[in-house]
TORMARMI-256507 format. One record per atom (N, C-alpha, C): atom name; residue in three letters; residue number from 1; x, y, z negated. Coordinates in Angstrom, 2 decimals. Atoms other than C-alpha are relative to their C-alpha. Example, Ala and Ser with C-alpha at 12.3 -4.5 7.8 and 13.67 -1.06 7.14 Angstrom:
[node N; ALA; 1; [0.89; -1.19; 0.00]]
[node CA; ALA; 1; [12.30; -4.50; -7.80]]
[node C; ALA; 1; [0.90; 1.20; 0.00]]
[node N; SER; 2; [-0.82; -1.19; 0.06]]
[node CA; SER; 2; [13.67; -1.06; -7.14]]
[node C; SER; 2; [-0.77; 1.09; -0.73]]
***
This chain:
[node N; MET; 1; [-0.08; -1.40; -0.37]]
[node CA; MET; 1; [-7.99; -37.80; -0.80]]
[node C; MET; 1; [0.90; 0.78; -0.95]]
[node N; ILE; 2; [-0.80; -0.72; 0.99]]
[node CA; ILE; 2; [-6.43; -36.59; -4.04]]
[node C; ILE; 2; [1.48; -0.30; 0.19]]
[node N; ARG; 3; [-1.42; 0.35; -0.22]]
[node CA; ARG; 3; [-3.21; -38.49; -3.27]]
[node C; ARG; 3; [0.60; 0.83; 1.12]]
[node N; ARG; 4; [-0.51; -0.78; -1.12]]
[node CA; ARG; 4; [-2.84; -36.70; 0.05]]
[node C; ARG; 4; [0.24; 1.45; -0.41]]
[node N; VAL; 5; [-0.14; -1.39; 0.45]]
[node CA; VAL; 5; [-3.32; -33.32; -1.61]]
[node C; VAL; 5; [1.24; 0.16; -0.88]]
[node N; VAL; 6; [-1.16; -0.05; 0.88]]
[node CA; VAL; 6; [-0.60; -34.11; -4.18]]
[node C; VAL; 6; [1.28; -0.31; 0.76]]
[node N; VAL; 7; [-1.19; 0.45; -0.71]]
[node CA; VAL; 7; [1.85; -35.86; -1.84]]
[node C; VAL; 7; [0.47; 1.03; 1.02]]
[node N; LEU; 8; [-0.39; -0.95; -1.04]]
[node CA; LEU; 8; [1.82; -33.25; 0.93]]
[node C; LEU; 8; [0.82; 1.16; -0.54]]
[node N; PRO; 9; [-0.85; -1.09; 0.53]]
[node CA; PRO; 9; [3.10; -30.33; -1.23]]
[node C; PRO; 9; [1.37; -0.50; -0.45]]
[node N; VAL; 10; [-1.29; 0.55; 0.43]]
[node CA; VAL; 10; [5.82; -32.59; -2.64]]
[node C; VAL; 10; [0.89; -0.21; 1.22]]
[node N; LEU; 11; [-0.79; 0.22; -1.22]]
[node CA; LEU; 11; [6.96; -33.58; 0.87]]
[node C; LEU; 11; [0.48; 1.32; 0.59]]
[node N; VAL; 12; [-0.39; -1.32; -0.52]]
[node CA; VAL; 12; [6.98; -29.93; 1.97]]
[node C; VAL; 12; [1.12; 0.58; -0.86]]
[node N; ALA; 13; [-1.04; -0.52; 0.89]]
[node CA; ALA; 13; [9.04; -28.95; -1.10]]
[node C; ALA; 13; [1.33; -0.70; 0.24]]
[node N; VAL; 14; [-1.23; 0.76; -0.27]]
[node CA; VAL; 14; [11.57; -31.73; -0.43]]
[node C; VAL; 14; [0.60; 0.43; 1.33]]
[node N; ALA; 15; [-0.49; -0.41; -1.31]]
[node CA; ALA; 15; [11.84; -30.74; 3.25]]
[node C; ALA; 15; [0.64; 1.39; -0.07]]
[node N; CYS; 16; [-0.58; -1.34; 0.15]]
[node CA; CYS; 16; [12.47; -27.09; 2.28]]
[node C; CYS; 16; [1.34; -0.05; -0.71]]
[node N; PHE; 17; [-1.26; 0.13; 0.73]]
[node CA; PHE; 17; [15.19; -28.13; -0.18]]
[node C; PHE; 17; [1.09; -0.53; 0.92]]
[node N; VAL; 18; [-0.98; 0.60; -0.90]]
[node CA; VAL; 18; [16.95; -30.30; 2.41]]
[node C; VAL; 18; [0.45; 1.01; 1.03]]
[node N; CYS; 19; [-0.35; -0.99; -1.02]]
[node CA; CYS; 19; [16.85; -27.50; 4.98]]
[node C; CYS; 19; [0.79; 1.17; -0.59]]
[node N; ALA; 20; [-0.66; -1.14; 0.64]]
[node CA; ALA; 20; [18.23; -24.97; 2.45]]
[node C; ALA; 20; [1.47; -0.25; -0.30]]
[node N; VAL; 21; [-1.40; 0.30; 0.28]]
[node CA; VAL; 21; [21.59; -26.76; 2.03]]
[node C; VAL; 21; [0.88; 0.70; 1.03]]
[node N; PRO; 22; [-0.83; -0.74; -0.94]]
[node CA; PRO; 22; [24.27; -24.50; 3.56]]
[node C; PRO; 22; [0.92; -0.92; 0.81]]
[node N; VAL; 23; [-0.86; 0.80; -0.89]]
[node CA; VAL; 23; [26.15; -25.94; 6.53]]
[node C; VAL; 23; [0.82; 0.97; 0.83]]
[node N; ALA; 24; [-0.87; -0.83; -0.83]]
[node CA; ALA; 24; [29.13; -24.39; 8.26]]
[node C; ALA; 24; [-0.20; -0.37; 1.46]]
[node N; HIS; 25; [0.16; 0.24; -1.42]]
[node CA; HIS; 25; [28.84; -24.00; 12.01]]
[node C; HIS; 25; [1.26; 0.43; 0.72]]
[node N; GLY; 26; [-1.16; -0.35; -0.79]]
[node CA; GLY; 26; [31.55; -23.84; 14.62]]
[node C; GLY; 26; [0.72; -1.24; 0.49]]
[node N; LYS; 27; [-0.74; 1.10; -0.61]]
[node CA; LYS; 27; [34.01; -25.95; 16.53]]
[node C; LYS; 27; [0.89; -0.75; -0.98]]
[node N; ASP; 28; [-1.04; 0.56; 0.87]]
[node CA; ASP; 28; [36.43; -26.57; 13.67]]
[node C; ASP; 28; [-0.55; -0.63; -1.28]]
[node N; VAL; 29; [0.57; 0.59; 1.21]]
[node CA; VAL; 29; [34.02; -28.05; 11.09]]
[node C; VAL; 29; [0.34; -1.48; -0.03]]
[node N; ARG; 30; [-0.38; 1.42; 0.14]]
[node CA; ARG; 30; [35.22; -31.41; 9.77]]
[node C; ARG; 30; [-0.27; -0.45; -1.42]]
[node N; PHE; 31; [0.17; 0.59; 1.32]]
[node CA; PHE; 31; [34.62; -33.75; 6.86]]
[node C; PHE; 31; [1.27; -0.77; -0.31]]
[node N; VAL; 32; [-1.28; 0.60; 0.38]]
[node CA; VAL; 32; [37.75; -34.83; 5.01]]
[node C; VAL; 32; [-0.12; -0.54; -1.42]]
[node N; ALA; 33; [-0.04; 0.60; 1.34]]
[node CA; ALA; 33; [38.20; -37.18; 2.05]]
[node C; ALA; 33; [1.43; 0.04; -0.52]]
[node N; TYR; 34; [-1.30; -0.03; 0.65]]
[node CA; TYR; 34; [41.08; -36.86; -0.42]]
[node C; TYR; 34; [-0.01; -0.92; -1.21]]
[node N; ASP; 35; [-0.17; 0.82; 1.20]]
[node CA; ASP; 35; [42.24; -39.46; -2.92]]
[node C; ASP; 35; [0.67; 0.86; -1.06]]
[node N; VAL; 36; [-0.61; -0.69; 1.14]]
[node CA; VAL; 36; [43.02; -38.00; -6.34]]
[node C; VAL; 36; [0.91; -1.03; -0.68]]
[node N; ILE; 37; [-1.00; 0.91; 0.55]]
[node CA; ILE; 37; [46.23; -39.71; -7.47]]
[node C; ILE; 37; [0.58; 0.62; -1.27]]
[node N; VAL; 38; [-0.55; -0.45; 1.29]]
[node CA; VAL; 38; [47.26; -39.39; -11.12]]
[node C; VAL; 38; [1.14; -0.93; -0.38]]
[node N; ASP; 39; [-1.16; 0.80; 0.39]]
[node CA; ASP; 39; [50.69; -40.53; -12.26]]
[node C; ASP; 39; [0.42; 0.36; -1.42]]
[node N; PRO; 40; [-0.42; -0.25; 1.38]]
[node CA; PRO; 40; [51.30; -40.85; -16.01]]
[node C; PRO; 40; [1.44; -0.43; -0.27]]
[node N; GLY; 41; [-1.38; 0.46; 0.17]]
[node CA; GLY; 41; [54.85; -42.08; -15.39]]
[node C; GLY; 41; [0.05; -1.38; -0.63]]
[node N; THR; 42; [-0.13; 1.30; 0.67]]
[node CA; THR; 42; [55.79; -44.90; -17.76]]
[node C; THR; 42; [-1.10; -0.24; -1.02]]
[node N; ASP; 43; [1.12; 0.15; 0.95]]
[node CA; ASP; 43; [52.70; -44.30; -19.94]]
[node C; ASP; 43; [-1.20; -0.64; 0.70]]
[node N; THR; 44; [1.27; 0.47; -0.52]]
[node CA; THR; 44; [49.30; -45.92; -19.53]]
[node C; THR; 44; [-0.98; 1.17; -0.03]]
[node N; LEU; 45; [0.96; -1.10; -0.09]]
[node CA; LEU; 45; [46.37; -43.67; -18.59]]
[node C; LEU; 45; [-1.34; -0.44; -0.56]]
[node N; GLY; 46; [1.31; 0.28; 0.59]]
[node CA; GLY; 46; [43.23; -43.66; -20.75]]
[node C; GLY; 46; [-1.02; 1.07; 0.31]]
[node N; ALA; 47; [0.92; -1.11; -0.28]]
[node CA; ALA; 47; [41.77; -40.24; -19.89]]
[node C; ALA; 47; [0.74; 1.08; 0.77]]
[node N; TYR; 48; [-0.58; -1.13; -0.73]]
[node CA; TYR; 48; [42.32; -37.29; -17.60]]
[node C; TYR; 48; [-1.08; 1.06; 0.20]]
[node N; GLN; 49; [0.87; -1.09; -0.45]]
[node CA; GLN; 49; [40.82; -33.92; -16.74]]
[node C; GLN; 49; [0.84; 0.86; 0.91]]
[node N; ILE; 50; [-0.75; -0.79; -0.97]]
[node CA; ILE; 50; [41.93; -32.06; -13.63]]
[node C; ILE; 50; [-0.89; 1.07; 0.61]]
[node N; ASP; 51; [0.67; -1.13; -0.62]]
[node CA; ASP; 51; [41.00; -28.82; -11.93]]
[node C; ASP; 51; [0.47; 0.07; 1.45]]
[node N; VAL; 52; [-0.32; -0.06; -1.43]]
[node CA; VAL; 52; [40.85; -28.78; -8.11]]
[node C; VAL; 52; [-0.70; 1.21; 0.59]]
[node N; ARG; 53; [0.55; -1.22; -0.60]]
[node CA; ARG; 53; [40.39; -25.49; -6.26]]
[node C; ARG; 53; [0.44; 0.07; 1.46]]
[node N; ALA; 54; [-0.28; -0.14; -1.43]]
[node CA; ALA; 54; [40.12; -25.18; -2.49]]
[node C; ALA; 54; [0.22; 1.46; 0.33]]
[node N; GLU; 55; [-0.25; -1.35; -0.50]]
[node CA; GLU; 55; [41.56; -22.12; -0.81]]
[node C; GLU; 55; [-0.25; -0.02; 1.49]]
[node N; GLY; 56; [0.44; 0.03; -1.39]]
[node CA; GLY; 56; [39.91; -21.39; 2.51]]
[node C; GLY; 56; [-1.47; -0.39; 0.04]]
[node N; ASP; 57; [1.41; 0.33; -0.18]]
[node CA; ASP; 57; [36.54; -22.41; 3.91]]
[node C; ASP; 57; [-0.21; -1.49; -0.24]]
[node N; ALA; 58; [0.22; 1.40; 0.37]]
[node CA; ALA; 58; [35.82; -25.67; 2.06]]
[node C; ALA; 58; [-1.14; -0.09; -1.00]]
[node N; GLN; 59; [1.13; 0.24; 0.91]]
[node CA; GLN; 59; [32.72; -27.00; 0.36]]
[node C; GLN; 59; [0.08; -1.45; -0.44]]
[node N; LEU; 60; [0.01; 1.35; 0.54]]
[node CA; LEU; 60; [32.77; -30.03; -1.93]]
[node C; LEU; 60; [-1.36; -0.62; 0.29]]
[node N; VAL; 61; [1.26; 0.66; -0.34]]
[node CA; VAL; 61; [30.14; -32.49; -0.66]]
[node C; VAL; 61; [-0.18; -1.35; -0.68]]
[node N; GLY; 62; [0.15; 1.27; 0.70]]
[node CA; GLY; 62; [30.85; -35.58; -2.75]]
[node C; GLY; 62; [1.18; -0.35; -0.88]]
[node N; VAL; 63; [-1.03; 0.49; 0.92]]
[node CA; VAL; 63; [32.76; -37.18; -5.61]]
[node C; VAL; 63; [-0.23; -1.49; -0.16]]
[node N; GLU; 64; [0.08; 1.47; 0.02]]
[node CA; GLU; 64; [33.51; -40.90; -5.61]]
[node C; GLU; 64; [0.93; -0.55; -1.08]]
[node N; ASN; 65; [-0.84; 0.67; 1.00]]
[node CA; ASN; 65; [35.04; -43.35; -8.08]]
[node C; ASN; 65; [1.38; -0.32; 0.56]]
[node N; GLY; 66; [-1.33; 0.45; -0.38]]
[node CA; GLY; 66; [38.65; -44.53; -8.07]]
[node C; GLY; 66; [0.06; -1.52; -0.08]]
[node N; VAL; 67; [-0.18; 1.45; 0.14]]
[node CA; VAL; 67; [40.06; -48.01; -8.65]]
[node C; VAL; 67; [0.04; -0.35; -1.48]]
[node N; ALA; 68; [0.03; 0.47; 1.40]]
[node CA; ALA; 68; [39.90; -50.12; -11.84]]
[node C; ALA; 68; [1.27; 0.44; -0.73]]
[node N; PRO; 69; [1.19; -0.07; 0.84]]
[node CA; PRO; 69; [39.84; -49.15; -14.62]]
[node C; PRO; 69; [-0.84; 1.25; 0.22]]
[node N; PHE; 70; [0.76; -1.22; -0.28]]
[node CA; PHE; 70; [38.59; -45.82; -13.17]]
[node C; PHE; 70; [-0.97; -0.24; 1.15]]
[node N; ASP; 71; [0.88; 0.40; -1.09]]
[node CA; ASP; 71; [36.03; -47.58; -10.98]]
[node C; ASP; 71; [-1.44; 0.45; -0.18]]
[node N; LYS; 72; [1.29; -0.67; 0.12]]
[node CA; LYS; 72; [33.05; -45.57; -12.20]]
[node C; LYS; 72; [0.22; 1.46; 0.38]]
[node N; ALA; 73; [-0.14; -1.39; -0.43]]
[node CA; ALA; 73; [32.41; -42.12; -10.78]]
[node C; ALA; 73; [0.37; 0.90; -1.18]]
[node N; PRO; 74; [-0.41; -0.88; 1.09]]
[node CA; PRO; 74; [34.15; -39.44; -12.86]]
[node C; PRO; 74; [-1.09; 1.04; -0.30]]
[node N; HIS; 75; [0.91; -1.08; 0.37]]
[node CA; HIS; 75; [32.27; -36.68; -14.67]]
[node C; HIS; 75; [0.46; 1.27; 0.71]]
[node N; TYR; 76; [-0.31; -1.27; -0.67]]
[node CA; TYR; 76; [32.07; -33.35; -12.86]]
[node C; TYR; 76; [-1.24; 0.89; -0.04]]
[node N; ASP; 77; [1.08; -0.98; -0.02]]
[node CA; ASP; 77; [29.96; -30.22; -12.60]]
[node C; ASP; 77; [-0.73; -0.12; 1.33]]
[node N; ARG; 78; [0.76; 0.20; -1.25]]
[node CA; ARG; 78; [27.23; -30.97; -10.05]]
[node C; ARG; 78; [-0.21; 1.31; 0.76]]
[node N; GLN; 79; [0.13; -1.29; -0.67]]
[node CA; GLN; 79; [26.90; -27.25; -9.32]]
[node C; GLN; 79; [1.24; 0.29; 0.87]]
[node N; ALA; 80; [-1.23; -0.20; -0.77]]
[node CA; ALA; 80; [30.47; -27.43; -7.98]]
[node C; ALA; 80; [-0.13; -0.53; 1.41]]
[node N; LEU; 81; [0.18; 0.53; -1.35]]
[node CA; LEU; 81; [29.16; -29.31; -4.96]]
[node C; LEU; 81; [-0.25; 1.11; 1.02]]
[node N; ARG; 82; [0.23; -1.11; -0.92]]
[node CA; ARG; 82; [28.30; -25.92; -3.46]]
[node C; ARG; 82; [1.18; 0.96; 0.06]]
[node N; ARG; 83; [-1.18; -0.86; 0.02]]
[node CA; ARG; 83; [31.68; -24.38; -4.17]]
[node C; ARG; 83; [1.23; -0.86; 0.29]]
[node N; GLY; 84; [-1.23; 0.72; -0.25]]
[node CA; GLY; 84; [35.24; -25.34; -3.37]]
[node C; GLY; 84; [0.84; -0.18; -1.26]]
[node N; HIS; 85; [-0.71; 0.12; 1.27]]
[node CA; HIS; 85; [36.13; -25.70; -7.06]]
[node C; HIS; 85; [-0.71; -1.03; -0.86]]
[node N; VAL; 86; [0.63; 1.02; 0.85]]
[node CA; VAL; 86; [35.56; -28.67; -9.35]]
[node C; VAL; 86; [0.99; -0.42; -1.08]]
[node N; ILE; 87; [-0.78; 0.61; 1.08]]
[node CA; ILE; 87; [36.79; -29.99; -12.68]]
[node C; ILE; 87; [-0.51; -1.43; -0.13]]
[node N; VAL; 88; [0.33; 1.43; 0.01]]
[node CA; VAL; 88; [36.85; -33.79; -12.69]]
[node C; VAL; 88; [0.64; -0.62; -1.23]]
[node N; ALA; 89; [-0.53; 0.62; 1.21]]
[node CA; ALA; 89; [37.28; -35.91; -15.83]]
[node C; ALA; 89; [-0.57; -1.40; -0.18]]
[node N; ALA; 90; [0.46; 1.35; 0.32]]
[node CA; ALA; 90; [37.04; -39.52; -16.97]]
[node C; ALA; 90; [0.86; -0.56; -1.13]]
[node N; PHE; 91; [-0.76; 0.74; 1.00]]
[node CA; PHE; 91; [38.08; -41.79; -19.82]]
[node C; PHE; 91; [-0.45; -1.46; 0.07]]
[node N; VAL; 92; [0.30; 1.43; -0.02]]
[node CA; VAL; 92; [38.22; -45.56; -20.11]]
[node C; VAL; 92; [0.49; -0.63; -1.30]]
[node N; LYS; 93; [-0.42; 0.71; 1.21]]
[node CA; LYS; 93; [38.50; -48.02; -22.99]]
[node C; LYS; 93; [1.23; -0.84; 0.27]]
[node N; THR; 94; [-1.16; 0.81; -0.38]]
[node CA; THR; 94; [40.97; -50.23; -21.14]]
[node C; THR; 94; [0.90; 0.87; 0.86]]
[node N; PRO; 95; [-0.86; -0.92; -0.76]]
[node CA; PRO; 95; [43.92; -48.10; -19.99]]
[node C; PRO; 95; [0.57; -0.66; 1.27]]
[node N; SER; 96; [-0.64; 0.48; -1.22]]
[node CA; SER; 96; [45.56; -48.39; -16.59]]
[node C; SER; 96; [1.41; -0.49; -0.31]]
[node N; LYS; 97; [-1.42; 0.37; 0.10]]
[node CA; LYS; 97; [48.97; -49.92; -16.05]]
[node C; LYS; 97; [0.82; 1.27; 0.24]]
[node N; PRO; 98; [-0.85; -1.16; -0.29]]
[node CA; PRO; 98; [51.88; -47.45; -15.97]]
[node C; PRO; 98; [0.14; 0.20; 1.51]]
[node N; GLY; 99; [-0.18; -0.31; -1.42]]
[node CA; GLY; 99; [52.39; -45.70; -12.64]]
[node C; GLY; 99; [-1.22; 0.69; 0.60]]
[node N; ALA; 100; [1.04; -0.76; -0.69]]
[node CA; ALA; 100; [50.29; -43.84; -10.11]]
[node C; ALA; 100; [-1.25; -0.84; 0.25]]
[node N; ILE; 101; [1.26; 0.68; -0.21]]
[node CA; ILE; 101; [46.61; -44.71; -9.74]]
[node C; ILE; 101; [-1.00; 0.97; 0.63]]
[node N; ARG; 102; [1.06; -0.83; -0.58]]
[node CA; ARG; 102; [43.69; -43.43; -7.64]]
[node C; ARG; 102; [-1.16; 0.02; -0.99]]
[node N; VAL; 103; [1.06; -0.14; 1.01]]
[node CA; VAL; 103; [41.19; -42.07; -10.16]]
[node C; VAL; 103; [-1.31; 0.50; 0.59]]
[node N; ALA; 104; [1.21; -0.53; -0.63]]
[node CA; ALA; 104; [38.70; -40.48; -7.73]]
[node C; ALA; 104; [0.27; 0.27; 1.47]]
[node N; ARG; 105; [-0.09; -0.44; -1.40]]
[node CA; ARG; 105; [37.98; -39.52; -4.13]]
[node C; ARG; 105; [-0.95; 1.18; 0.14]]
[node N; LEU; 106; [0.79; -1.21; -0.21]]
[node CA; LEU; 106; [36.75; -36.02; -3.23]]
[node C; LEU; 106; [-0.26; 0.17; 1.49]]
[node N; HIS; 107; [0.39; -0.22; -1.40]]
[node CA; HIS; 107; [34.87; -35.30; 0.00]]
[node C; HIS; 107; [-0.31; 1.47; 0.20]]
[node N; PHE; 108; [0.19; -1.41; -0.30]]
[node CA; PHE; 108; [34.99; -31.82; 1.52]]
[node C; PHE; 108; [-0.47; 0.19; 1.44]]
[node N; GLN; 109; [0.30; -0.51; -1.34]]
[node CA; GLN; 109; [33.41; -30.09; 4.49]]
[node C; GLN; 109; [0.91; 1.20; 0.17]]
[node N; GLU; 110; [-1.00; -1.05; -0.18]]
[node CA; GLU; 110; [36.16; -27.87; 5.86]]
[node C; GLU; 110; [-0.14; 0.66; 1.36]]
[node N; SER; 111; [-0.07; -0.74; -1.25]]
[node CA; SER; 111; [36.58; -25.25; 8.54]]
[node C; SER; 111; [1.23; 0.89; -0.07]]
[node N; GLY; 112; [-1.21; -0.81; 0.00]]
[node CA; GLY; 112; [39.80; -23.55; 9.52]]
[node C; GLY; 112; [1.08; -0.61; -0.86]]
[node N; THR; 113; [-1.11; 0.44; 0.83]]
[node CA; THR; 113; [42.90; -23.75; 7.35]]
[node C; THR; 113; [-0.44; -0.06; -1.46]]
[node N; VAL; 114; [0.37; 0.20; 1.39]]
[node CA; VAL; 114; [42.32; -25.16; 3.88]]
[node C; VAL; 114; [1.20; -0.55; -0.76]]
[node N; SER; 115; [-1.03; 0.56; 0.89]]
[node CA; SER; 115; [44.79; -25.75; 1.04]]
[node C; SER; 115; [-0.64; -0.17; -1.37]]
[node N; PHE; 116; [0.56; 0.29; 1.31]]
[node CA; PHE; 116; [44.28; -26.93; -2.53]]
[node C; PHE; 116; [1.00; 0.31; -1.10]]
[node N; LYS; 117; [-0.78; -0.14; 1.22]]
[node CA; LYS; 117; [45.54; -26.01; -5.97]]
[node C; LYS; 117; [-0.55; -1.03; -0.97]]
[node N; VAL; 118; [0.40; 1.05; 0.92]]
[node CA; VAL; 118; [45.46; -28.96; -8.35]]
[node C; VAL; 118; [0.74; 0.21; -1.30]]
[node N; LYS; 119; [-0.60; -0.27; 1.31]]
[node CA; LYS; 119; [46.05; -28.44; -12.05]]
[node C; LYS; 119; [-0.47; -1.06; -1.00]]
[node N; THR; 120; [0.36; 0.92; 1.08]]
[node CA; THR; 120; [46.16; -30.93; -14.92]]
[node C; THR; 120; [-0.50; 0.81; -1.18]]
[node N; VAL; 121; [0.53; -0.64; 1.19]]
[node CA; VAL; 121; [43.92; -29.79; -17.76]]
[node C; VAL; 121; [0.38; -0.83; -1.22]]
[node N; ALA; 122; [-0.34; 0.88; 1.12]]
[node CA; ALA; 122; [44.49; -32.83; -19.99]]
[node C; ALA; 122; [0.26; -1.41; 0.50]]
[node N; GLY; 123; [-0.27; 1.42; -0.26]]
[node CA; GLY; 123; [45.86; -36.37; -19.97]]
[node C; GLY; 123; [0.26; -0.68; -1.33]]
[node N; ALA; 124; [-0.19; 0.70; 1.28]]
[node CA; ALA; 124; [45.87; -39.01; -22.69]]
[node C; ALA; 124; [0.09; -1.50; 0.22]]
[node N; LYS; 125; [0.00; 1.46; 0.06]]
[node CA; LYS; 125; [46.64; -42.62; -23.48]]
[node C; LYS; 125; [-1.34; -0.44; -0.56]]
[node N; SER; 126; [1.30; 0.48; 0.50]]
[node CA; SER; 126; [43.74; -44.84; -24.56]]
[node C; SER; 126; [-0.22; 0.34; -1.47]]
[node N; GLY; 127; [0.14; -0.36; 1.41]]
[node CA; GLY; 127; [44.41; -43.99; -28.22]]
[node C; GLY; 127; [-0.21; 1.48; -0.23]]
[node N; GLY; 128; [0.23; -1.43; 0.13]]
[node CA; GLY; 128; [44.06; -40.27; -27.53]]
[node C; GLY; 128; [1.27; 0.83; -0.03]]
[node N; GLU; 129; [-1.27; -0.74; 0.00]]
[node CA; GLU; 129; [47.76; -39.34; -27.60]]
[node C; GLU; 129; [0.17; 0.71; 1.34]]
[node N; ARG; 130; [-0.16; -0.79; -1.23]]
[node CA; ARG; 130; [48.33; -36.52; -25.09]]
[node C; ARG; 130; [1.26; -0.43; 0.76]]
[node N; ILE; 131; [-1.15; 0.32; -0.86]]
[node CA; ILE; 131; [50.61; -37.28; -22.15]]
[node C; ILE; 131; [0.01; 0.97; 1.19]]
[node N; ALA; 132; [-0.14; -0.83; -1.19]]
[node CA; ALA; 132; [51.93; -35.33; -19.18]]
[node C; ALA; 132; [-0.40; -0.82; 1.22]]
[node N; LEU; 133; [0.44; 0.67; -1.22]]
[node CA; LEU; 133; [50.44; -36.17; -15.78]]
[node C; LEU; 133; [0.50; 0.76; 1.22]]
[node N; LYS; 134; [-0.23; -0.59; -1.32]]
[node CA; LYS; 134; [51.46; -35.57; -12.19]]
[node C; LYS; 134; [-1.24; -0.33; 0.82]]
[node N; VAL; 135; [1.23; 0.20; -0.77]]
[node CA; VAL; 135; [48.42; -35.10; -9.95]]
[node C; VAL; 135; [0.22; 0.50; 1.42]]
[node N; ARG; 136; [-0.09; -0.45; -1.39]]
[node CA; ARG; 136; [48.20; -34.89; -6.18]]
[node C; ARG; 136; [-1.24; -0.48; 0.77]]
[node N; LEU; 137; [1.06; 0.39; -0.92]]
[node CA; LEU; 137; [45.57; -35.03; -3.44]]
[node C; LEU; 137; [0.63; -0.57; 1.25]]
[node N; VAL; 138; [-0.54; 0.66; -1.20]]
[node CA; VAL; 138; [46.24; -37.40; -0.55]]
[node C; VAL; 138; [-1.15; -0.17; 1.00]]
[node N; PRO; 139; [1.06; 0.16; -0.99]]
[node CA; PRO; 139; [44.15; -37.14; 2.64]]
[node C; PRO; 139; [-0.21; -1.48; 0.35]]
[node N; VAL; 140; [0.32; 1.38; -0.37]]
[node CA; VAL; 140; [42.38; -40.42; 3.45]]
[node C; VAL; 140; [0.03; -0.09; 1.51]]
[node N; LYS; 141; [-0.12; 0.16; -1.47]]
[node CA; LYS; 141; [43.24; -41.63; 6.94]]
[node C; LYS; 141; [-1.14; -0.82; 0.55]]
***
């Protein structure tokens, strides 16, 4: 009997939380994934921090890992999942090979026209030496 009394309020609280997540309504709502591609040029990539800001009706709904050596989910502000703005960062002990690499995948719920501003906050080789990065978002087909 005591278990039922404890479990029922927990289930009700979970159900209320799930129902409270904002969802856009309308004909034009879609879910779109974007690969985050970082290009350190001829340098190897050991760490990055980027700022991604959606302009328009977009809500970040997920952040996924990239490819080796960035095959673990990057660090990000979990509160950003309710906004169209996120700062994503990661570092690895084994640097990537020179050239462009997918470091993460961002999932958005969008409605209407959406564009993105992507800014490099920091980039470094595995030893910590700062390097310039080119960053772009590529829609996943």
